[in-house]
N, C-alpha and C positions, 0 to 999 in steps of 0.2 A: 282507379277502382278495379280491383280484380274480382269482380262479382257480376251477376246479371240479374235482371228483373224480367219476368215473363210478360208477354203481351196477351191479352190486354192488360194495361198497367193497372195494378190494384194498389191502393194506398198502403195496405198492411205489408205487402211484399216490399214496396219501395221504402217504407219506414224501417223494416228489418235490415235491408241492405245498407241504408244510410247509417243505421246504428252500428253496424259492423265496422264502418270506417270512421266512427266518432262523431256523427251528426245526428241529433235527435230532433224530430219534428215536434213543435210545441203545441200544435192544435190538431183537432180531429175534423175531417171533412163533415160538413153539415152543421157544425157547432158555431162557426164564425164565417164571416164573408171571406171570399178569396183574397181580398185586399189585406186582410189581417193575418194571413198565414205567414209564418216566418220560421226559418231554421236557425237554431242557435248552436254554437259550439257545444258539444256534449261534454258534460262533466259527470263524474261518479255521483255527485250530489243529486242528480236528476232521478236516480233510481235507488239510492241508498242513504239512510240517515246516519251520518258519521258519528253523531252523539250516541246513538244506540250501539253502533259498532264498538265504540270505545268502552261503553258500559259492559257489554257482553265480553269484550276482551279482558276486562278487569276481573271477571268472575272466574273462580277456579273450575276446571273441568274434572272429569273422572280420572284422567291421566294427570301427571304433574305439569299441566300447562293450562292455558286459557280455555274457557268454554267456547270461544269464537270459532276456532278451527273445527271443533267437534260439531257445533251447530251447522256450520257450512257443509261439512262432510255428510251429515245426516240428511240435509236438504238435497244435496247433489246426488246422493246415492238413490234417492227415491223419485227425483224429478221426472225422469223419463217414464217410469211406470205410472206415476200419478197423471202425467199429461196424457198418456195412452188410455188410461181408464176414463179420464174426462172426455176424450174424443169418442170413445165407445159409448159411454153413457149418453152423450149428446145425440149420437146417431140413433140410439134406442129410445130417445126422449124420456129417459128415466129421471124425471125432475128432482125428486127428493134425494136420490142417490147421487146425482150430479151436484146438487147443492151441497151435500155433505162433503163430497170429494173436493169441490172448489174451496170450501171453507178450510179443509185440511191443508190444501195446497198453499193458500194464502197465509195460514198460521205458521206453517213451517218456514216460509220465506221471511215473514215479519219477525220471527224469533231472533234473527241476527241483524236486522236493520233494513231489509228490503222494503221499499215503499211503493214503487210503481206496480210491480208484479202483484202484491197483495190487493191493490186497488182494482186491478183488472180481474183477478180471481173472485174478489168479493162481488163485483158487478155480475159475474157469471152466476154466482150463488143466488143473488137477488132475481136474476132473469129465470133461472131454473125453478126457483120456488114459485115464481109467478106464472110459470108455463109459457114464457116468452121465447119461442123457438125461432122467430124471425131474426135473422142476423147471427144465428149460432155459428155459422162458418166464419164470419168476420171476427166474432169474439175469439174463436179458436186461433185464428191467425194473430190477433192482437196479443193473446196470451203467449204464443210462441215468440213473438217479437219482444215481449217483456222479459221472457227468459233469456233471450240472446243479449238484450241490453244489460241484464243483471250479470251475465257471464263477463261481458266486456268491463263492467264497472269493477267486478271482483278481481279481474286480471290487472286492471290499471292501478288498483290499490294494493296489489301484491298479496291478496287474500288467498288466491288459489292459482294453480297452474293448469288451466283447462284450455 
């Protein structure tokens, strides 16, 4: 592994590092006993719905090609800015604005078949609407890990070259 994880060891950082080398953790600390944690070989199906990808691929885009590359390009072109806005809004505790941005983030990713990232972003939306700021930092790291997992999956399926 040509990567590092900072000390003290944090689950979200470990999870992101493992995702970069192809291993996805299938459970979250606190939701199951330690005895039930397990790592599975990572597959793109963990974070992308292949049926949705094929459906979007079959739709015509604005250019004489599939809608799939256009949807992915649109998502990727705004990912960094949306992530930054969400981080800023969380720091400001701007619940309604963060909820709106999290919903947009999730919707853009779901439009081409992402599954895990929208689930994480929708959880942020619910937390922001409810004023739940405990664990906001952990949610931010989980969202970053979900973005990294999505990038790995898109590369493995030859959808992008990032």
